[in-house]
mmCIF file of the protein (N, C-alpha, C, O) and its ligand, coordinates in Angstrom:
data_MODEL
# 
_entry.id   MODEL 
# 
loop_
_entity.id 
_entity.type 
_entity.pdbx_number_of_molecules 
1 polymer     1 
2 non-polymer 1 
# 
_entity_poly.entity_id                      1 
_entity_poly.type                           'polypeptide(L)' 
_entity_poly.nstd_linkage                   no 
_entity_poly.nstd_monomer                   no 
_entity_poly.pdbx_seq_one_letter_code       MKVSSYHSSNKSDPDVYHDHDNCRTGQQIPSYNKLSGTGGFPRCKQCIDKG 
_entity_poly.pdbx_seq_one_letter_code_can   MKVSSYHSSNKSDPDVYHDHDNCRTGQQIPSYNKLSGTGGFPRCKQCIDKG 
_entity_poly.pdbx_strand_id                 A 
# 
loop_
_entity_poly_seq.entity_id 
_entity_poly_seq.num 
_entity_poly_seq.mon_id 
_entity_poly_seq.hetero 
1 1  MET n 
1 2  LYS n 
1 3  VAL n 
1 4  SER n 
1 5  SER n 
1 6  TYR n 
1 7  HIS n 
1 8  SER n 
1 9  SER n 
1 10 ASN n 
1 11 LYS n 
1 12 SER n 
1 13 ASP n 
1 14 PRO n 
1 15 ASP n 
1 16 VAL n 
1 17 TYR n 
1 18 HIS n 
1 19 ASP n 
1 20 HIS n 
1 21 ASP n 
1 22 ASN n 
1 23 CYS n 
1 24 ARG n 
1 25 THR n 
1 26 GLY n 
1 27 GLN n 
1 28 GLN n 
1 29 ILE n 
1 30 PRO n 
1 31 SER n 
1 32 TYR n 
1 33 ASN n 
1 34 LYS n 
1 35 LEU n 
1 36 SER n 
1 37 GLY n 
1 38 THR n 
1 39 GLY n 
1 40 GLY n 
1 41 PHE n 
1 42 PRO n 
1 43 ARG n 
1 44 CYS n 
1 45 LYS n 
1 46 GLN n 
1 47 CYS n 
1 48 ILE n 
1 49 ASP n 
1 50 LYS n 
1 51 GLY n 
# 
loop_
_struct_asym.id 
_struct_asym.entity_id 
A 1 
B 2 
# 
loop_
_chem_comp.id 
_chem_comp.type 
_chem_comp.mon_nstd_flag 
ARG 'L-peptide linking' y 
ASN 'L-peptide linking' y 
ASP 'L-peptide linking' y 
CYS 'L-peptide linking' y 
GLN 'L-peptide linking' y 
GLY 'peptide linking'   y 
HIS 'L-peptide linking' y 
ILE 'L-peptide linking' y 
LEU 'L-peptide linking' y 
LYS 'L-peptide linking' y 
MET 'L-peptide linking' y 
PHE 'L-peptide linking' y 
PRO 'L-peptide linking' y 
SER 'L-peptide linking' y 
THR 'L-peptide linking' y 
TYR 'L-peptide linking' y 
VAL 'L-peptide linking' y 
ZN  non-polymer         . 
# 
_pdbx_entity_nonpoly.entity_id   2 
_pdbx_entity_nonpoly.name        ? 
_pdbx_entity_nonpoly.comp_id     ZN 
# 
_pdbx_nonpoly_scheme.asym_id         B 
_pdbx_nonpoly_scheme.entity_id       2 
_pdbx_nonpoly_scheme.mon_id          ZN 
_pdbx_nonpoly_scheme.ndb_seq_num     1 
_pdbx_nonpoly_scheme.pdb_seq_num     101 
_pdbx_nonpoly_scheme.auth_seq_num    101 
_pdbx_nonpoly_scheme.pdb_mon_id      ZN 
_pdbx_nonpoly_scheme.auth_mon_id     ZN 
_pdbx_nonpoly_scheme.pdb_strand_id   A 
_pdbx_nonpoly_scheme.pdb_ins_code    . 
# 
loop_
_atom_site.group_PDB 
_atom_site.id 
_atom_site.type_symbol 
_atom_site.label_atom_id 
_atom_site.label_alt_id 
_atom_site.label_comp_id 
_atom_site.label_asym_id 
_atom_site.label_entity_id 
_atom_site.label_seq_id 
_atom_site.pdbx_PDB_ins_code 
_atom_site.Cartn_x 
_atom_site.Cartn_y 
_atom_site.Cartn_z 
_atom_site.occupancy 
_atom_site.B_iso_or_equiv 
_atom_site.pdbx_formal_charge 
_atom_site.auth_seq_id 
_atom_site.auth_comp_id 
_atom_site.auth_asym_id 
_atom_site.auth_atom_id 
_atom_site.pdbx_PDB_model_num 
ATOM   1   N  N  . MET A 1 1  ? 1.302  9.812   7.839   1.00 0.00 ? 1   MET A N  1 
ATOM   2   C  CA . MET A 1 1  ? 2.722  9.929   7.816   1.00 0.00 ? 1   MET A CA 1 
ATOM   3   C  C  . MET A 1 1  ? 3.308  9.056   6.688   1.00 0.00 ? 1   MET A C  1 
ATOM   4   O  O  . MET A 1 1  ? 2.826  7.953   6.429   1.00 0.00 ? 1   MET A O  1 
ATOM   5   N  N  . LYS A 1 2  ? 4.337  9.563   6.040   1.00 0.00 ? 2   LYS A N  1 
ATOM   6   C  CA . LYS A 1 2  ? 4.957  8.817   4.958   1.00 0.00 ? 2   LYS A CA 1 
ATOM   7   C  C  . LYS A 1 2  ? 5.858  7.713   5.509   1.00 0.00 ? 2   LYS A C  1 
ATOM   8   O  O  . LYS A 1 2  ? 6.658  7.938   6.417   1.00 0.00 ? 2   LYS A O  1 
ATOM   9   N  N  . VAL A 1 3  ? 5.709  6.497   4.930   1.00 0.00 ? 3   VAL A N  1 
ATOM   10  C  CA . VAL A 1 3  ? 6.520  5.360   5.371   1.00 0.00 ? 3   VAL A CA 1 
ATOM   11  C  C  . VAL A 1 3  ? 7.119  4.694   4.135   1.00 0.00 ? 3   VAL A C  1 
ATOM   12  O  O  . VAL A 1 3  ? 6.800  5.092   3.015   1.00 0.00 ? 3   VAL A O  1 
ATOM   13  N  N  . SER A 1 4  ? 7.982  3.687   4.311   1.00 0.00 ? 4   SER A N  1 
ATOM   14  C  CA . SER A 1 4  ? 8.526  3.003   3.199   1.00 0.00 ? 4   SER A CA 1 
ATOM   15  C  C  . SER A 1 4  ? 7.454  2.226   2.497   1.00 0.00 ? 4   SER A C  1 
ATOM   16  O  O  . SER A 1 4  ? 6.467  1.804   3.100   1.00 0.00 ? 4   SER A O  1 
ATOM   17  N  N  . SER A 1 5  ? 7.663  2.035   1.177   1.00 0.00 ? 5   SER A N  1 
ATOM   18  C  CA . SER A 1 5  ? 6.664  1.418   0.327   1.00 0.00 ? 5   SER A CA 1 
ATOM   19  C  C  . SER A 1 5  ? 6.223  0.035   0.891   1.00 0.00 ? 5   SER A C  1 
ATOM   20  O  O  . SER A 1 5  ? 7.043  -0.725  1.406   1.00 0.00 ? 5   SER A O  1 
ATOM   21  N  N  . TYR A 1 6  ? 4.953  -0.252  0.780   1.00 0.00 ? 6   TYR A N  1 
ATOM   22  C  CA . TYR A 1 6  ? 4.430  -1.549  1.104   1.00 0.00 ? 6   TYR A CA 1 
ATOM   23  C  C  . TYR A 1 6  ? 3.239  -1.934  0.225   1.00 0.00 ? 6   TYR A C  1 
ATOM   24  O  O  . TYR A 1 6  ? 2.605  -1.055  -0.360  1.00 0.00 ? 6   TYR A O  1 
ATOM   25  N  N  . HIS A 1 7  ? 2.932  -3.189  0.121   1.00 0.00 ? 7   HIS A N  1 
ATOM   26  C  CA . HIS A 1 7  ? 1.820  -3.637  -0.699  1.00 0.00 ? 7   HIS A CA 1 
ATOM   27  C  C  . HIS A 1 7  ? 1.296  -4.906  -0.085  1.00 0.00 ? 7   HIS A C  1 
ATOM   28  O  O  . HIS A 1 7  ? 1.872  -5.458  0.852   1.00 0.00 ? 7   HIS A O  1 
ATOM   29  N  N  . SER A 1 8  ? 0.166  -5.365  -0.648  1.00 0.00 ? 8   SER A N  1 
ATOM   30  C  CA . SER A 1 8  ? -0.478 -6.607  -0.144  1.00 0.00 ? 8   SER A CA 1 
ATOM   31  C  C  . SER A 1 8  ? -0.092 -7.790  -0.947  1.00 0.00 ? 8   SER A C  1 
ATOM   32  O  O  . SER A 1 8  ? 0.064  -7.695  -2.164  1.00 0.00 ? 8   SER A O  1 
ATOM   33  N  N  . SER A 1 9  ? 0.068  -8.909  -0.300  1.00 0.00 ? 9   SER A N  1 
ATOM   34  C  CA . SER A 1 9  ? 0.367  -10.161 -1.027  1.00 0.00 ? 9   SER A CA 1 
ATOM   35  C  C  . SER A 1 9  ? -0.931 -10.846 -1.399  1.00 0.00 ? 9   SER A C  1 
ATOM   36  O  O  . SER A 1 9  ? -0.893 -11.879 -2.068  1.00 0.00 ? 9   SER A O  1 
ATOM   37  N  N  . ASN A 1 10 ? -2.088 -10.319 -0.995  1.00 0.00 ? 10  ASN A N  1 
ATOM   38  C  CA . ASN A 1 10 ? -3.385 -10.860 -1.316  1.00 0.00 ? 10  ASN A CA 1 
ATOM   39  C  C  . ASN A 1 10 ? -3.790 -10.512 -2.735  1.00 0.00 ? 10  ASN A C  1 
ATOM   40  O  O  . ASN A 1 10 ? -3.895 -9.333  -3.075  1.00 0.00 ? 10  ASN A O  1 
ATOM   41  N  N  . LYS A 1 11 ? -4.023 -11.527 -3.579  1.00 0.00 ? 11  LYS A N  1 
ATOM   42  C  CA . LYS A 1 11 ? -4.338 -11.285 -4.957  1.00 0.00 ? 11  LYS A CA 1 
ATOM   43  C  C  . LYS A 1 11 ? -5.667 -10.531 -5.176  1.00 0.00 ? 11  LYS A C  1 
ATOM   44  O  O  . LYS A 1 11 ? -5.878 -9.909  -6.217  1.00 0.00 ? 11  LYS A O  1 
ATOM   45  N  N  . SER A 1 12 ? -6.535 -10.602 -4.191  1.00 0.00 ? 12  SER A N  1 
ATOM   46  C  CA . SER A 1 12 ? -7.828 -9.996  -4.356  1.00 0.00 ? 12  SER A CA 1 
ATOM   47  C  C  . SER A 1 12 ? -7.770 -8.492  -3.972  1.00 0.00 ? 12  SER A C  1 
ATOM   48  O  O  . SER A 1 12 ? -8.743 -7.763  -4.168  1.00 0.00 ? 12  SER A O  1 
ATOM   49  N  N  . ASP A 1 13 ? -6.646 -8.049  -3.435  1.00 0.00 ? 13  ASP A N  1 
ATOM   50  C  CA . ASP A 1 13 ? -6.508 -6.648  -3.135  1.00 0.00 ? 13  ASP A CA 1 
ATOM   51  C  C  . ASP A 1 13 ? -6.076 -5.885  -4.420  1.00 0.00 ? 13  ASP A C  1 
ATOM   52  O  O  . ASP A 1 13 ? -5.550 -6.479  -5.362  1.00 0.00 ? 13  ASP A O  1 
ATOM   53  N  N  . PRO A 1 14 ? -6.315 -4.555  -4.423  1.00 0.00 ? 14  PRO A N  1 
ATOM   54  C  CA . PRO A 1 14 ? -5.907 -3.770  -5.615  1.00 0.00 ? 14  PRO A CA 1 
ATOM   55  C  C  . PRO A 1 14 ? -4.394 -3.867  -5.832  1.00 0.00 ? 14  PRO A C  1 
ATOM   56  O  O  . PRO A 1 14 ? -3.606 -3.887  -4.887  1.00 0.00 ? 14  PRO A O  1 
ATOM   57  N  N  . ASP A 1 15 ? -4.016 -3.926  -7.132  1.00 0.00 ? 15  ASP A N  1 
ATOM   58  C  CA . ASP A 1 15 ? -2.592 -4.070  -7.466  1.00 0.00 ? 15  ASP A CA 1 
ATOM   59  C  C  . ASP A 1 15 ? -1.965 -2.686  -7.434  1.00 0.00 ? 15  ASP A C  1 
ATOM   60  O  O  . ASP A 1 15 ? -1.711 -2.062  -8.464  1.00 0.00 ? 15  ASP A O  1 
ATOM   61  N  N  . VAL A 1 16 ? -1.726 -2.230  -6.211  1.00 0.00 ? 16  VAL A N  1 
ATOM   62  C  CA . VAL A 1 16 ? -1.036 -0.911  -6.041  1.00 0.00 ? 16  VAL A CA 1 
ATOM   63  C  C  . VAL A 1 16 ? -0.148 -1.030  -4.825  1.00 0.00 ? 16  VAL A C  1 
ATOM   64  O  O  . VAL A 1 16 ? -0.317 -1.937  -4.010  1.00 0.00 ? 16  VAL A O  1 
ATOM   65  N  N  . TYR A 1 17 ? 0.806  -0.109  -4.698  1.00 0.00 ? 17  TYR A N  1 
ATOM   66  C  CA . TYR A 1 17 ? 1.610  -0.047  -3.450  1.00 0.00 ? 17  TYR A CA 1 
ATOM   67  C  C  . TYR A 1 17 ? 1.294  1.244   -2.760  1.00 0.00 ? 17  TYR A C  1 
ATOM   68  O  O  . TYR A 1 17 ? 0.809  2.196   -3.372  1.00 0.00 ? 17  TYR A O  1 
ATOM   69  N  N  . HIS A 1 18 ? 1.570  1.270   -1.482  1.00 0.00 ? 18  HIS A N  1 
ATOM   70  C  CA . HIS A 1 18 ? 1.228  2.403   -0.635  1.00 0.00 ? 18  HIS A CA 1 
ATOM   71  C  C  . HIS A 1 18 ? 2.525  2.940   0.001   1.00 0.00 ? 18  HIS A C  1 
ATOM   72  O  O  . HIS A 1 18 ? 3.493  2.198   0.165   1.00 0.00 ? 18  HIS A O  1 
ATOM   73  N  N  . ASP A 1 19 ? 2.533  4.247   0.360   1.00 0.00 ? 19  ASP A N  1 
ATOM   74  C  CA . ASP A 1 19 ? 3.701  4.771   1.083   1.00 0.00 ? 19  ASP A CA 1 
ATOM   75  C  C  . ASP A 1 19 ? 3.235  5.718   2.150   1.00 0.00 ? 19  ASP A C  1 
ATOM   76  O  O  . ASP A 1 19 ? 4.006  6.578   2.577   1.00 0.00 ? 19  ASP A O  1 
ATOM   77  N  N  . HIS A 1 20 ? 1.988  5.598   2.607   1.00 0.00 ? 20  HIS A N  1 
ATOM   78  C  CA . HIS A 1 20 ? 1.506  6.354   3.744   1.00 0.00 ? 20  HIS A CA 1 
ATOM   79  C  C  . HIS A 1 20 ? 0.816  5.397   4.739   1.00 0.00 ? 20  HIS A C  1 
ATOM   80  O  O  . HIS A 1 20 ? 0.069  4.505   4.337   1.00 0.00 ? 20  HIS A O  1 
ATOM   81  N  N  . ASP A 1 21 ? 1.075  5.595   6.018   1.00 0.00 ? 21  ASP A N  1 
ATOM   82  C  CA . ASP A 1 21 ? 0.520  4.623   6.988   1.00 0.00 ? 21  ASP A CA 1 
ATOM   83  C  C  . ASP A 1 21 ? -0.913 5.016   7.313   1.00 0.00 ? 21  ASP A C  1 
ATOM   84  O  O  . ASP A 1 21 ? -1.621 4.230   7.943   1.00 0.00 ? 21  ASP A O  1 
ATOM   85  N  N  . ASN A 1 22 ? -1.380 6.219   6.905   1.00 0.00 ? 22  ASN A N  1 
ATOM   86  C  CA . ASN A 1 22 ? -2.776 6.591   7.169   1.00 0.00 ? 22  ASN A CA 1 
ATOM   87  C  C  . ASN A 1 22 ? -3.617 6.457   5.897   1.00 0.00 ? 22  ASN A C  1 
ATOM   88  O  O  . ASN A 1 22 ? -4.696 7.045   5.818   1.00 0.00 ? 22  ASN A O  1 
ATOM   89  N  N  . CYS A 1 23 ? -3.141 5.682   4.878   1.00 0.00 ? 23  CYS A N  1 
ATOM   90  C  CA . CYS A 1 23 ? -3.980 5.430   3.715   1.00 0.00 ? 23  CYS A CA 1 
ATOM   91  C  C  . CYS A 1 23 ? -5.081 4.460   4.097   1.00 0.00 ? 23  CYS A C  1 
ATOM   92  O  O  . CYS A 1 23 ? -4.811 3.420   4.697   1.00 0.00 ? 23  CYS A O  1 
ATOM   93  N  N  . ARG A 1 24 ? -6.320 4.787   3.757   1.00 0.00 ? 24  ARG A N  1 
ATOM   94  C  CA . ARG A 1 24 ? -7.423 3.917   4.152   1.00 0.00 ? 24  ARG A CA 1 
ATOM   95  C  C  . ARG A 1 24 ? -7.342 2.507   3.522   1.00 0.00 ? 24  ARG A C  1 
ATOM   96  O  O  . ARG A 1 24 ? -7.620 1.491   4.160   1.00 0.00 ? 24  ARG A O  1 
ATOM   97  N  N  . THR A 1 25 ? -6.950 2.506   2.252   1.00 0.00 ? 25  THR A N  1 
ATOM   98  C  CA . THR A 1 25 ? -6.768 1.187   1.603   1.00 0.00 ? 25  THR A CA 1 
ATOM   99  C  C  . THR A 1 25 ? -5.594 0.419   2.186   1.00 0.00 ? 25  THR A C  1 
ATOM   100 O  O  . THR A 1 25 ? -5.685 -0.790  2.397   1.00 0.00 ? 25  THR A O  1 
ATOM   101 N  N  . GLY A 1 26 ? -4.510 1.102   2.442   1.00 0.00 ? 26  GLY A N  1 
ATOM   102 C  CA . GLY A 1 26 ? -3.344 0.459   3.018   1.00 0.00 ? 26  GLY A CA 1 
ATOM   103 C  C  . GLY A 1 26 ? -3.590 -0.070  4.388   1.00 0.00 ? 26  GLY A C  1 
ATOM   104 O  O  . GLY A 1 26 ? -3.072 -1.121  4.765   1.00 0.00 ? 26  GLY A O  1 
ATOM   105 N  N  . GLN A 1 27 ? -4.425 0.694   5.184   1.00 0.00 ? 27  GLN A N  1 
ATOM   106 C  CA . GLN A 1 27 ? -4.730 0.252   6.545   1.00 0.00 ? 27  GLN A CA 1 
ATOM   107 C  C  . GLN A 1 27 ? -5.580 -1.056  6.586   1.00 0.00 ? 27  GLN A C  1 
ATOM   108 O  O  . GLN A 1 27 ? -5.620 -1.745  7.606   1.00 0.00 ? 27  GLN A O  1 
ATOM   109 N  N  . GLN A 1 28 ? -6.246 -1.371  5.470   1.00 0.00 ? 28  GLN A N  1 
ATOM   110 C  CA . GLN A 1 28 ? -7.031 -2.566  5.433   1.00 0.00 ? 28  GLN A CA 1 
ATOM   111 C  C  . GLN A 1 28 ? -6.248 -3.865  5.181   1.00 0.00 ? 28  GLN A C  1 
ATOM   112 O  O  . GLN A 1 28 ? -6.774 -4.975  5.256   1.00 0.00 ? 28  GLN A O  1 
ATOM   113 N  N  . ILE A 1 29 ? -4.911 -3.648  4.866   1.00 0.00 ? 29  ILE A N  1 
ATOM   114 C  CA . ILE A 1 29 ? -4.118 -4.800  4.654   1.00 0.00 ? 29  ILE A CA 1 
ATOM   115 C  C  . ILE A 1 29 ? -3.660 -5.381  5.996   1.00 0.00 ? 29  ILE A C  1 
ATOM   116 O  O  . ILE A 1 29 ? -2.955 -4.704  6.744   1.00 0.00 ? 29  ILE A O  1 
ATOM   117 N  N  . PRO A 1 30 ? -4.040 -6.601  6.311   1.00 0.00 ? 30  PRO A N  1 
ATOM   118 C  CA . PRO A 1 30 ? -3.555 -7.183  7.561   1.00 0.00 ? 30  PRO A CA 1 
ATOM   119 C  C  . PRO A 1 30 ? -2.038 -7.379  7.546   1.00 0.00 ? 30  PRO A C  1 
ATOM   120 O  O  . PRO A 1 30 ? -1.410 -7.534  6.498   1.00 0.00 ? 30  PRO A O  1 
ATOM   121 N  N  . SER A 1 31 ? -1.477 -7.365  8.773   1.00 0.00 ? 31  SER A N  1 
ATOM   122 C  CA . SER A 1 31 ? 0.019  -7.386  8.837   1.00 0.00 ? 31  SER A CA 1 
ATOM   123 C  C  . SER A 1 31 ? 0.572  -8.650  8.203   1.00 0.00 ? 31  SER A C  1 
ATOM   124 O  O  . SER A 1 31 ? 1.675  -8.627  7.658   1.00 0.00 ? 31  SER A O  1 
ATOM   125 N  N  . TYR A 1 32 ? -0.185 -9.780  8.260   1.00 0.00 ? 32  TYR A N  1 
ATOM   126 C  CA . TYR A 1 32 ? 0.367  -11.001 7.624   1.00 0.00 ? 32  TYR A CA 1 
ATOM   127 C  C  . TYR A 1 32 ? 0.322  -10.955 6.106   1.00 0.00 ? 32  TYR A C  1 
ATOM   128 O  O  . TYR A 1 32 ? 0.938  -11.789 5.442   1.00 0.00 ? 32  TYR A O  1 
ATOM   129 N  N  . ASN A 1 33 ? -0.398 -9.995  5.552   1.00 0.00 ? 33  ASN A N  1 
ATOM   130 C  CA . ASN A 1 33 ? -0.388 -9.846  4.095   1.00 0.00 ? 33  ASN A CA 1 
ATOM   131 C  C  . ASN A 1 33 ? 0.471  -8.643  3.625   1.00 0.00 ? 33  ASN A C  1 
ATOM   132 O  O  . ASN A 1 33 ? 0.580  -8.368  2.430   1.00 0.00 ? 33  ASN A O  1 
ATOM   133 N  N  . LYS A 1 34 ? 1.047  -7.973  4.564   1.00 0.00 ? 34  LYS A N  1 
ATOM   134 C  CA . LYS A 1 34 ? 1.788  -6.780  4.214   1.00 0.00 ? 34  LYS A CA 1 
ATOM   135 C  C  . LYS A 1 34 ? 3.240  -7.121  3.856   1.00 0.00 ? 34  LYS A C  1 
ATOM   136 O  O  . LYS A 1 34 ? 3.967  -7.718  4.650   1.00 0.00 ? 34  LYS A O  1 
ATOM   137 N  N  . LEU A 1 35 ? 3.642  -6.729  2.646   1.00 0.00 ? 35  LEU A N  1 
ATOM   138 C  CA . LEU A 1 35 ? 4.992  -6.930  2.184   1.00 0.00 ? 35  LEU A CA 1 
ATOM   139 C  C  . LEU A 1 35 ? 5.631  -5.591  1.940   1.00 0.00 ? 35  LEU A C  1 
ATOM   140 O  O  . LEU A 1 35 ? 4.946  -4.654  1.529   1.00 0.00 ? 35  LEU A O  1 
ATOM   141 N  N  . SER A 1 36 ? 6.928  -5.464  2.181   1.00 0.00 ? 36  SER A N  1 
ATOM   142 C  CA . SER A 1 36 ? 7.596  -4.200  1.928   1.00 0.00 ? 36  SER A CA 1 
ATOM   143 C  C  . SER A 1 36 ? 8.002  -4.142  0.436   1.00 0.00 ? 36  SER A C  1 
ATOM   144 O  O  . SER A 1 36 ? 8.165  -5.163  -0.232  1.00 0.00 ? 36  SER A O  1 
ATOM   145 N  N  . GLY A 1 37 ? 8.154  -2.903  -0.042  1.00 0.00 ? 37  GLY A N  1 
ATOM   146 C  CA . GLY A 1 37 ? 8.463  -2.637  -1.435  1.00 0.00 ? 37  GLY A CA 1 
ATOM   147 C  C  . GLY A 1 37 ? 7.237  -2.393  -2.244  1.00 0.00 ? 37  GLY A C  1 
ATOM   148 O  O  . GLY A 1 37 ? 6.114  -2.445  -1.741  1.00 0.00 ? 37  GLY A O  1 
ATOM   149 N  N  . THR A 1 38 ? 7.462  -2.116  -3.543  1.00 0.00 ? 38  THR A N  1 
ATOM   150 C  CA . THR A 1 38 ? 6.349  -1.744  -4.405  1.00 0.00 ? 38  THR A CA 1 
ATOM   151 C  C  . THR A 1 38 ? 5.687  -2.919  -5.025  1.00 0.00 ? 38  THR A C  1 
ATOM   152 O  O  . THR A 1 38 ? 4.552  -2.791  -5.485  1.00 0.00 ? 38  THR A O  1 
ATOM   153 N  N  . GLY A 1 39 ? 6.326  -4.078  -5.071  1.00 0.00 ? 39  GLY A N  1 
ATOM   154 C  CA . GLY A 1 39 ? 5.757  -5.259  -5.716  1.00 0.00 ? 39  GLY A CA 1 
ATOM   155 C  C  . GLY A 1 39 ? 5.642  -5.103  -7.219  1.00 0.00 ? 39  GLY A C  1 
ATOM   156 O  O  . GLY A 1 39 ? 5.029  -5.930  -7.894  1.00 0.00 ? 39  GLY A O  1 
ATOM   157 N  N  . GLY A 1 40 ? 6.268  -3.981  -7.769  1.00 0.00 ? 40  GLY A N  1 
ATOM   158 C  CA . GLY A 1 40 ? 6.189  -3.724  -9.215  1.00 0.00 ? 40  GLY A CA 1 
ATOM   159 C  C  . GLY A 1 40 ? 4.850  -3.105  -9.569  1.00 0.00 ? 40  GLY A C  1 
ATOM   160 O  O  . GLY A 1 40 ? 4.512  -2.998  -10.748 1.00 0.00 ? 40  GLY A O  1 
ATOM   161 N  N  . PHE A 1 41 ? 4.074  -2.692  -8.559  1.00 0.00 ? 41  PHE A N  1 
ATOM   162 C  CA . PHE A 1 41 ? 2.758  -2.094  -8.822  1.00 0.00 ? 41  PHE A CA 1 
ATOM   163 C  C  . PHE A 1 41 ? 2.841  -0.547  -8.936  1.00 0.00 ? 41  PHE A C  1 
ATOM   164 O  O  . PHE A 1 41 ? 3.796  0.058   -8.447  1.00 0.00 ? 41  PHE A O  1 
ATOM   165 N  N  . PRO A 1 42 ? 1.883  0.055   -9.552  1.00 0.00 ? 42  PRO A N  1 
ATOM   166 C  CA . PRO A 1 42 ? 1.798  1.503   -9.538  1.00 0.00 ? 42  PRO A CA 1 
ATOM   167 C  C  . PRO A 1 42 ? 1.427  2.029   -8.147  1.00 0.00 ? 42  PRO A C  1 
ATOM   168 O  O  . PRO A 1 42 ? 0.924  1.291   -7.299  1.00 0.00 ? 42  PRO A O  1 
ATOM   169 N  N  . ARG A 1 43 ? 1.686  3.318   -7.936  1.00 0.00 ? 43  ARG A N  1 
ATOM   170 C  CA . ARG A 1 43 ? 1.394  3.867   -6.587  1.00 0.00 ? 43  ARG A CA 1 
ATOM   171 C  C  . ARG A 1 43 ? -0.108 4.074   -6.414  1.00 0.00 ? 43  ARG A C  1 
ATOM   172 O  O  . ARG A 1 43 ? -0.808 4.495   -7.335  1.00 0.00 ? 43  ARG A O  1 
ATOM   173 N  N  . CYS A 1 44 ? -0.587 3.763   -5.194  1.00 0.00 ? 44  CYS A N  1 
ATOM   174 C  CA . CYS A 1 44 ? -1.981 3.997   -4.835  1.00 0.00 ? 44  CYS A CA 1 
ATOM   175 C  C  . CYS A 1 44 ? -2.444 5.434   -5.002  1.00 0.00 ? 44  CYS A C  1 
ATOM   176 O  O  . CYS A 1 44 ? -1.734 6.352   -4.594  1.00 0.00 ? 44  CYS A O  1 
ATOM   177 N  N  . LYS A 1 45 ? -3.592 5.652   -5.580  1.00 0.00 ? 45  LYS A N  1 
ATOM   178 C  CA . LYS A 1 45 ? -4.080 7.000   -5.871  1.00 0.00 ? 45  LYS A CA 1 
ATOM   179 C  C  . LYS A 1 45 ? -4.234 7.802   -4.574  1.00 0.00 ? 45  LYS A C  1 
ATOM   180 O  O  . LYS A 1 45 ? -3.857 8.971   -4.495  1.00 0.00 ? 45  LYS A O  1 
ATOM   181 N  N  . GLN A 1 46 ? -4.793 7.141   -3.572  1.00 0.00 ? 46  GLN A N  1 
ATOM   182 C  CA . GLN A 1 46 ? -4.974 7.868   -2.265  1.00 0.00 ? 46  GLN A CA 1 
ATOM   183 C  C  . GLN A 1 46 ? -3.625 8.328   -1.677  1.00 0.00 ? 46  GLN A C  1 
ATOM   184 O  O  . GLN A 1 46 ? -3.534 9.386   -1.054  1.00 0.00 ? 46  GLN A O  1 
ATOM   185 N  N  . CYS A 1 47 ? -2.575 7.500   -1.891  1.00 0.00 ? 47  CYS A N  1 
ATOM   186 C  CA . CYS A 1 47 ? -1.268 7.887   -1.374  1.00 0.00 ? 47  CYS A CA 1 
ATOM   187 C  C  . CYS A 1 47 ? -0.699 9.024   -2.222  1.00 0.00 ? 47  CYS A C  1 
ATOM   188 O  O  . CYS A 1 47 ? -0.014 9.905   -1.701  1.00 0.00 ? 47  CYS A O  1 
ATOM   189 N  N  . ILE A 1 48 ? -0.976 9.008   -3.506  1.00 0.00 ? 48  ILE A N  1 
ATOM   190 C  CA . ILE A 1 48 ? -0.515 10.136  -4.377  1.00 0.00 ? 48  ILE A CA 1 
ATOM   191 C  C  . ILE A 1 48 ? -1.181 11.403  -3.873  1.00 0.00 ? 48  ILE A C  1 
ATOM   192 O  O  . ILE A 1 48 ? -0.515 12.431  -3.751  1.00 0.00 ? 48  ILE A O  1 
ATOM   193 N  N  . ASP A 1 49 ? -2.458 11.365  -3.579  1.00 0.00 ? 49  ASP A N  1 
ATOM   194 C  CA . ASP A 1 49 ? -3.185 12.563  -3.104  1.00 0.00 ? 49  ASP A CA 1 
ATOM   195 C  C  . ASP A 1 49 ? -2.629 13.096  -1.782  1.00 0.00 ? 49  ASP A C  1 
ATOM   196 O  O  . ASP A 1 49 ? -2.681 14.292  -1.495  1.00 0.00 ? 49  ASP A O  1 
ATOM   197 N  N  . LYS A 1 50 ? -2.102 12.176  -1.002  1.00 0.00 ? 50  LYS A N  1 
ATOM   198 C  CA . LYS A 1 50 ? -1.553 12.620  0.312   1.00 0.00 ? 50  LYS A CA 1 
ATOM   199 C  C  . LYS A 1 50 ? -0.141 13.243  0.157   1.00 0.00 ? 50  LYS A C  1 
ATOM   200 O  O  . LYS A 1 50 ? 0.368  13.877  1.082   1.00 0.00 ? 50  LYS A O  1 
ATOM   201 N  N  . GLY A 1 51 ? 0.452  13.057  -0.983  1.00 0.00 ? 51  GLY A N  1 
ATOM   202 C  CA . GLY A 1 51 ? 1.699  13.738  -1.247  1.00 0.00 ? 51  GLY A CA 1 
ATOM   203 C  C  . GLY A 1 51 ? 2.956  12.839  -1.066  1.00 0.00 ? 51  GLY A C  1 
ATOM   204 O  O  . GLY A 1 51 ? 4.080  13.302  -1.261  1.00 0.00 ? 51  GLY A O  1 
HETATM 205 ZN ZN . ZN  B 2 .  ? -2.405 3.944   -0.414  1.00 0.00 2 101 ZN  A ZN 1 
# 
């Protein structure tokens, strides 16, 4: 399902933002590292593929 943009505050995570809650990469971000917004990053490729 499409959600508002979010990204990880963890520097070791890929520098991308997500906008699907069923993105496998996005799901690996623990809630304490999850920030709303794009963080100025490009969109995650898996999220692009989901539409
Ligand atoms: Zn994603």
